[in-house]
N, C-alpha and C positions, 0 to 999 in steps of 0.2 A: 312391209313395203311402205315407203313414204315418197310422195311425189315431190321432187325437188323444184320443179317449175310447172306452172299451170300448163296442162295439155302437152307435156313433154314426157321424156322417159323417166322411169322410176328406178331408184338405186336399191338393190337388195341389202338389207342390214342383218342378215341371219348371223347368229352367233355373237351378237353384241353383248358385252358385259356391262351391266348398269349398276352403279352404286346406289343403293337405297338406304335412306336414313329415316326410319319411322319410329314414332313414339306411341306407347299405349295411352289411350285417353284416361283421364283421371275419373271420369264418370260417364255412364252411357249418355249418348248425345240427346236421346229423347227426354231424359230427366233434366238435362241442362236447358233444353229448349222450353220445357214446361215451366221451369223456374223463371226463365227470361220472360215468357208470356205473362206470368203472374206479376212480375215487377213492373212491366210496361203497362199493364192494364189496357190492352189494345181493344178498340171497338170490334164488333163482330165482322165487319167487312175488311179489316186490316190484319195482315199476318206478317211474320218475319220468317224467312227461310235461310237455313245455314248456308253461308257462302264459302267460308274458309275457317280453318282452325289451325292456329300456330302450334307447333310442337311445344311440349312442356319445357320450360326453362325456370330453374330456381323455384320449382313447385307452383309456378304461376302459369296458367293457361289462358289464352285469349281466343274466344270464338266470335266470329263476325257473322252478322245476319244482313240479308238484303230484304228490304220492305216490299210487300206487295199490297195492292188494293184491288179487291175483287179478282184476285188471281193475276193481275197485270203488274210487272215490276215497276217500282217507283225509282226513278233515276237517281235522285239525291237523298233517298231515305235509307236508313239502316240502323243497326244497333251493334254494340260490342259488349260481350259478357266477359267479366273477369272471374276466373275460376281458380280457387285456391283449395288444394287438398280435396278436390271433388265437389266443392260447394260453390255456388254462384255468390260472390261477395259484393259485386257491384255491376250495374248495367249502365253503360253510357247510351243515352237515348238520343239518337240522331234521326228519328223517324219524322217524316213530313206530316204535319198535322192538318186536320180539318179538310181533308180531301172529300169533295162531293162532286162526282164526275160520272157521266155515262161512259162506260168502257167498251161500248159496242161501236166500232168504227163505221162511218158512213162512206168513207173512201176506201176502196179495196186495196189489199196488199199488191195485187197484180197491177193495179192502176199506178200506184206510186213507183213501183219498180220500172214500169215502162216510161214514166215521166223522167225518172232519174237517168235511165239509159239514153233517152232522147236528148236530154240536156248534155250528157257526156259526149255524144256524137258517135258517128259510125266507127266502131272498133270491133273487129271480129273476136278479139280476145276478152272483151268486157263481159263481166258476169255481175249479178246483183242478188242481194238477199235483203230481207226486211224483218224488223222486229218491232212489236208494239210495246211502247213504254209510256209512262206518265212523266211529263216534264212540268216545269213551272215558270211563270213570269214573276219577277220580283222588282220591288221598288227599294232603292237604297235610301236609308234615313240616317242623318247625322245629328246626334244629340251632344252638343258641346258641354263638357264639364270642366274644361281647362281654359286658361286665358286664350283669347282670340289669336294672340301672337304666336302661341304654341302650335306646332303641327298637329293635325288631327290624328289622334291615336286610334288604333284598331278597336279598342273597347268603346269608342264613341260612335262607332258605325254599326248599324243593324240593317237587316234586310227583311222586308215584309212581303210575303207572298200575296200577289194581287189576284192570281188565278192559277188553276192547274189545267194542263192541256194534255189531251191524249194525242200521242204522236207516233208516226212511223219513222223509224230510223233506217234509212236505206244505205247500204254499203255497196259501192260499185268498185269492183276490182278490175285492174287492167295491168297485166304483167306483174311487176313487183311493186306497183303503186296502187293507191286507192283514193276514193273520194266519198265523203259522208254527206248525205242529204237528209234533212229533217223536215217532215211534212206534218201539218195539222191533220189528224186522222178524221176530223169531223168536217173541216172546210176545204181541205186539200191545199191550203196555203203553204208555200215553201218558207219555213221559219229560218233555216240556216243551211249553208253549204260550206263544208270545211274539208281541208286535207287532214285526215286523222293521224297522220304520222308525226314524228318528232324529227327535226332536222338539226344536225350539228356535225362535229368532227370525229375522226378515228384513225388508228394504226396498229401493227402487231408481229410466229417463229417456225425443221430443217435448218435453214440459214435465213434469219429475218433481219430486216433493217433495224428494228427496235430491239428484238429479243436475242439477237446473236445466234450462235450455233447451239442447238439442243435437240433432244429427241422429241418428236411429236407423234401423236396417235394417228395411225392410218389403218386402212383395211386392205386386205389382199384379194386377188382374183376379181378385180372390178370389171365393169363392162367395157372399159377403154384401155386399161393398162394393168400391169401386175399389182400396182398399189394405187389407192385413191384416198384423198384427204377427207376422212370422216373420223371424228373423235368418238370412238366406241365406249370410252369411259364416261362420257357425258351425254347419254341418251342417243348416240348416233348423230352428233352434230356434223352437218355437211358444210364444207367450205368450197365455194366455187366462184365463178365470174358472173357479173351482172349480164342478164339477158343471154346466158349460155346455159344449156340444159344439163351439163354434167359437171361433176366436181373436178378439182385439180387431180391429175393422175401422173404416174411415173412408172417406168419399167425397171429402174435401178434403185428404188427406195431412197432417192435423194430429191429434196425439194428446196428451191430458193437459191439465190446468189447473194443475198444481203444488200442489194442495191435498190435505189428508188426506181420506179417504173420509167422505162424509156420510150414507151409507145402506148397507144390505146389498145387494150386487150379485150374490150367488151364486145358483146354481140357476136359470139362465135357459134358454130354449129355443134352437132353431136360429136363427141370425141375430137374436139378442136385440137389439132396438134400443138397450138401455141400454149396449151395448158401443161405441156411437158417442159416448157422453157423455164429455166431458173429465174429469169427476171420477172416473168409472169407470176411464178409461184411464191415469190418473196412476200407479197401482200397476204397471201393465204396462210403462210407460216406465222406471221405476226398476228393475224386475226385469230388463228386457233389458240395460240399461247395466251393472248389477252383474254379471250373468251373463257379459257380454262381457269384463269385466275379469278375472274368475276364469278363464274359458276361455283367454284370451290369455296370462295368466300361466303356466298349466300348459303351454300350447303352446310359448311362446317360451323359458321357463326350464327346464322339465322334459322338453320334447319329446313331450308327450302332448296331442293335440288332442281334447278332449272325452272322454266316457265310452267311446267306441270306441277311442280312442287315435290314430286316423288321420284324424279330422275328418269321417268319413262319415256320422255320425248325430248329430243335434242333441239338445237337451234339451226335454222337455215341462215347462212351468212353469205352475202354476195359482195365480193370485192371488185375493184376496178370500175365502180360506178363513175361515170365521167362528170364529176361535180366536186367542188371544193367544200365537201359537206359529208354528213353521215345521217342516217335516219333509221328509226324503228317503225315498222308497220304492224298493226294488229291483224288478227285473222279477219277475213271478210267472208262470212258465211261458210259454205262448204267449198269455196273456190280456191282458197289459198291459205297456206299456213302463215302465221305471223313470222316476221323475218327482219333481218338487219341488212341495210345497204351501206357499204363503206366506200367513200369516194377516193379518187386518186389525187385530188387537189390540183395544184398547178405543176403537173409533172413535166410539162414542156419547158419550164424554167428551172428544173431540178428540184421541185417540191416533192414531199413524201406523201405516201398514202395515209389515209385516216384509219390506221389499224393499231394504234398504240393502246396501252393499258387504260388510260383515262378515257379515251374515246369509246372503246368497246365496253368498258365498264359502265360508262354513261348510258349507252344504247341498251345494253343488257338490263340495266336497272329500269329503263322505261318498260321493258317487257314484264319485269317483276311487279312494277307499279300497276301495269294494266291488268295483271292476273290476280294480284293479292293486295293492291294498294289503292291509291286515291285517284288514279288517272281517269278523269271524267272528260271525254272528248266532246261532250255536247255543251259545255258551259265554260265560263272564264276559268282558264287553266293556269292560275296565278303561281303555282308552286311546283308543278310536275318537273319542269326543267331543273329547278333547284334540287329536288329529290334525286334526280339522275346525276347532277353534278357532284353531289355528296357521295353517291354510289361510285362514281368514277374516281374520286379522291381516295375513298376507302379501298378500292381495288388496287391502286398503286401502292398505298401504304401496306396493305396485306402482303404484297410481293416484296417490297423493299425492306420490311422489318423482319423477314424470314418466316412469316406466318404461312405463306403458301407452301414453301418447301417442307414445312413441318406439319401440314394439315392442322394448323392450330384452330382452336375453337374461340379464340379471342384475337382482337386486333390491337397491337400495341404501337406506340408512337416512335418514329425514328427521330423526331426532333427537327427534321428538315422542313422549313416553312414552304419551300417550293412544292412539297407534296400536296399542299392545300390549294393548288390551282389545277385547272384542267385545260388540255389541248395545246399547251405551250411547247410540247415536244415535237409537234408537227412542223416540218419545214415548208414555208410558203414559197420559197425558191431555194437556190443552192446555198444561200448565205443567211437568210432571215427566217425567224421562227414565226409561226402562226400566232394570232392574237389569243390571249388566254382569258378564262373566266376565273374570278377570284372568290374565295370564301371569306377571307379576313376583311376585305374592303371591296365589295362588289362593284362600286362606282369606278374603280380603276379601269374597267373595260370600256368606259365612255358612255354606257347606256343604262346600266343597272342601278337602281336606287339602293342606298345602304339601309334604309328603314322604310317601314310602312308609311303611306300617305293616302289621303282620300283621293281616289281616282286611279290607284295602282292597277286595278283590274283592266284599265283601258290600255295598258302597255302590252306589247307583244310578250309571249310567255318566257322567252329567254331573259328578258329584262325584269319582268315582274317578280321573278324568283329570287332576286337579290336578297331580300330580307330573310328568307328561310335558309339560304346558304350561310348568311352571317350569324343567324341565331344558333345554328348547330356548330359553327366555328367557335362561338362563345362557350357553348356547352363543353366542347372538347378542349379547346386551347385557352379560353378566357379572353378578356378584353384588356388592352393596355391602358394605363392611366396617363400616358404621355400625350400632351396636347399637340406637340409638334410631330404629328403622326407620320409625316412624309420624310422624316430624317432617317428612319431605320425601318426595314421591312417588318420587324417584330412589333413596331408601334402602329402599323396600319389599322389595327383593330380598335383604335381609340374612338369613342363616341361621346357626345355630350349627354346622352341618356344614362351613361355609367361613368360619372366624373372620376371615381376612384378606381376605375377598371373593374375587372371581375376575375377571380381565380377560377379556372376551368376544372372539369372533372377528369380530364384525360381522354384519350381516344378509346381506350378499352370500354369505359362506362358510357361515354358519349355514343359510341357505335351501337351498343346494346339498346340505348334509348332510341336511337334512329331507327333500327330495324323494327322494334315493337311499335313505335309511333306510326310509321307509314305503312307497314305491312301487317299490322295486327289491330290497330285501334281506330284509325280515321275512316270516315265514310265519304268525305267530300274534300275538295280542294279549298281550304279556308284557314287563314292564319290563326284565328281565334281557336278553332278546333285543334289545330296543331299544338298550340300552347297547352290546352286542356289535356290532351292525350300525353304529351311529353312530360308534363308535370305529374300526372297520375302515375305514369310508368316509372319515373325517377323515384317517386315515393315508394312504390311497390318493390323496386329492385334494390335501392340504395339508401332509402331513409329520408327524413325531413330536410337535412342539410343539402342533399342533392336536389331535392324538389325546389328549395329556395334558389339554388344556382340556376336551375332551368327556368324558373319564373323570371329571374332577373336577366337571363340571357334573352328572353323574348321581350322584356321591357327595354332592353338595349337596342331593339329594332322597332320600338314604338308600338309594340303589341302588348297592351296591358300595363299595369303599374309595377314599380319595384316593390319587393317584399323584403322586410328586415334588412334594408340596405342603409349604410351610414349616411348621415346628413351630408349635403353638398358642401364643398369648400366655401369658406367665408367669401362673400362678395362685397368688395369695398367700392363705395360710390365716390367719384371724384369730388373734391372739395375746392371750389373756386375761391380765390385765384390759385392756379397751380401751373402757370405757364413757364416757370423757371425752376432751377434746382433749389434755390433758396426757399421757395414756397411750395415745393412738390408735396402732393398728398402722401402721407405716410401709410404704408401697408405692410402686412407680415404674413407669414406662411402658416398653414395648418399641417400638422403631421398626419401621416397615413394611418387609417384605422388598423387594428390588429387583423392579421390574416390577409391584408391586401398588399399590393406592390409598394415598396418602400420609397414613395415619392411624396415630396411636399407640394402643396397645391394652394392656389388662391385665384380669385376672379376679380377683375376690375371692370367697373361699369361707369361709362362716361358718355360725353357727346362732344363732337367737334361743331362749334357754333358757326364757324365761317371757314373758308379756305385758308385763312391765316392763323386760325386758332391752334394752340399747342396745349397738350395736357401732359404733365409729368408726375410720375409715381416713384417714391423713394422706398427702398427696402434693403435688407441685409442678407448676405449669403457668403459662403466660403468660396474661395477662388477655385477649389478643386471640384466644385459641383458643375453638373450640366444644367443649363437653364433653357427651358423651352417655353414658347408662347404662341398662341394662335388668336388672331383677332377676327371677330365676326361683326359685320355691319348689319344693324337691324333695318335701317332704311336710309341708305347713305347717298343722298343727292341723286344726280343723274349719271355720274361717271365715276369709276374708280372705287377704291377701298381706302380706309385709313391705313397708315403705315407706321411701323415701330422701329425704334433704334435703342440699343442698350449702351449705357455709359457706366464706367467704373471710376470711383474717386481714388486717384493715386495718392495715398497718404504722404509719401515722401516729397511730393511736389505740390500737394493740395490742388491738383488739376484733374478735371473730369476728362477721361480718356474714352473715345468712342470705340466700340467693337467694330472691327473691319476697317475699311479704308476711311481715314479722316477726311479725305477730299470728296467723299461721296455722301452727300447729305440725305440721300434717299434711304429707305428701308423697305422691308417686306411685310406682308400680312402674316408671315410665319417666321419666328426666330428659333434657331436651334444652335446654342452656343455652349461650348465647353469653356467655362469662365477662366480656367487656368491658362487658356491660350492668350489672354490679353490682360490678366491681372496677376499680382504676386502676393505672397504671404499665405499663412495658414489660418489666421484668425478670420472672423467674419469681417467682411468689407461692405462698404456702402455702394449701392447701385441705383441707377435711375433708368426707368423705362419711359421713353418719350413717344407719345402718340401724336401724329400730325395728319393733316389732310393728304390724301394721295394724289389729288389733282385740283385744278382750279374750281371744279364744280362738285367736289366730293366733300360733303359734310353731313352730320347727323349722328344719331346714337350708335354706340358700339359696345361690345363685350370682349374683354381679353381674358382668356383662360391661360394660367401659367402653372408650370411645374418645375421642380428642381430635385435633383438626386445626386 
């Protein structure tokens, strides 16, 4: 029996068939733990307790440990053991050091529970539980090793623990939602109050809006009808309606009409007859199919069947939440199971439910992260949303490349770059799609940074996760060398930190590194630790070349330095005077290094001294080439940016011809030109790039990065 909603009816799941995928350990756990203790050399009052063990893959096993101090869990402390052929070969030490703390609380558990309930307010359904843990206060330190003009790299930032704090973490549950309170267990001070859930988008298949017509798993002889929506192959996953105590049910074994919702179906009673309506059931069909794909991906590829890991417990999923959102909630003590809420979006305007593959995959990954990964709901959660976004991307790739239909143990790449976004399939109204989040260039969503910067932890979690999304895009798909990144979708991955781009490892290898990094190695939400773990795992699984790729992928988001990377393209400084074609500064191209994208590159460094100043650069290229350029102003006056214009010397007339309209003297801060569109001939021709002030008040230093192919 599993309670589907707090204080409501229970659904019997007798006769459920559960797929289990277990692996024999390579050595007895006590021997491994003893070896870990020896390598860590822990003081007498510190211990590590096994938290999770990944199934053996490629003869490599990972065992994760949670730190305790005098028997009390340490929130940010742990260790990961790498086990090869039964022997511990490496231990990643993430233990919290130098704890000296009285672990006897002076504020009682009952007191903080009553305070949390009082703050929550009068609610007959509210329940609370409390856990004693050791937290910490930290001071951020920045040690600059690069020029001041360069952005702060993650390896220049460290955190010093100023004190450890014994805390009560109190979870208050009310219906399908929750609130977390953190109290100092010695003083009673309220340190934090947070919603522990994750909020985002979702959609999903009988007859689904997203999944079409297909067979779904149901059970017969339910409490309300002949059939009810419970996926018996996946731990008895129940799919129902928000604030309604029973699952979708039917008397004729048909679910869904394939249409977006036409009304509010939430908050029904026991055996609500609306749950037999096809339009009501469509969201449930999509939710079940999307959940099945995410579950099977984690089971078949990562060896983790559901949030329990062994397939013994399904997922509670509630559709028709009246929000343009979706959310995962963790368990709150003994009062409620962790679950997923899926919103209906703007159904009044023809919008679709948040039940698609990328949304359900995203929220399901939050649950995997909570149970086996890095999701720390008590501190700056800078990357958990990115971890879930990558999970949503891999869920849809696993389906679209045929992996799900074949129960594949690997994820291969369909080549469709739209697969590397999440939430775009949701309709915000009858004709427009929902805003997406991107892996290749996170900033396209308008709020996420593309790379690490000092202060990123102050952003809200959906935005701060931009760099981890992009780092794993680089690992899987690589980075483009094209500076005019906005000219083609495939070039969006360009970054100044990887001027020659980066060849990726492919989705197969990249996904294996992803699963082991976040669900096997890491102990906290930290970019530096993510690089360390991903680099180690790449070396273990695929060798030193793969490790170099991973290190450079993280360098591409400003987390650490590049490793064995080619020197940057030649930077040519302007030579004054150069304000006309006759005295233009001569520059030339560098050829691409072996193994990188076949693009010629160079950089131009100059300054506009006044609004009337002009800088010209002369170079050669063939008319058949594509020429791209991106200008960046270092500190460019008060208004505007420098602008660029490309000219070709027509040898038949000895006349300089402007690219584009000759009557338009203005230019852009990005150029993307197929030279054959305005010049002729097959031999190398002369070109001029002209840089001017963009406005009356725009002047100062600039850099132009150029490419040709």
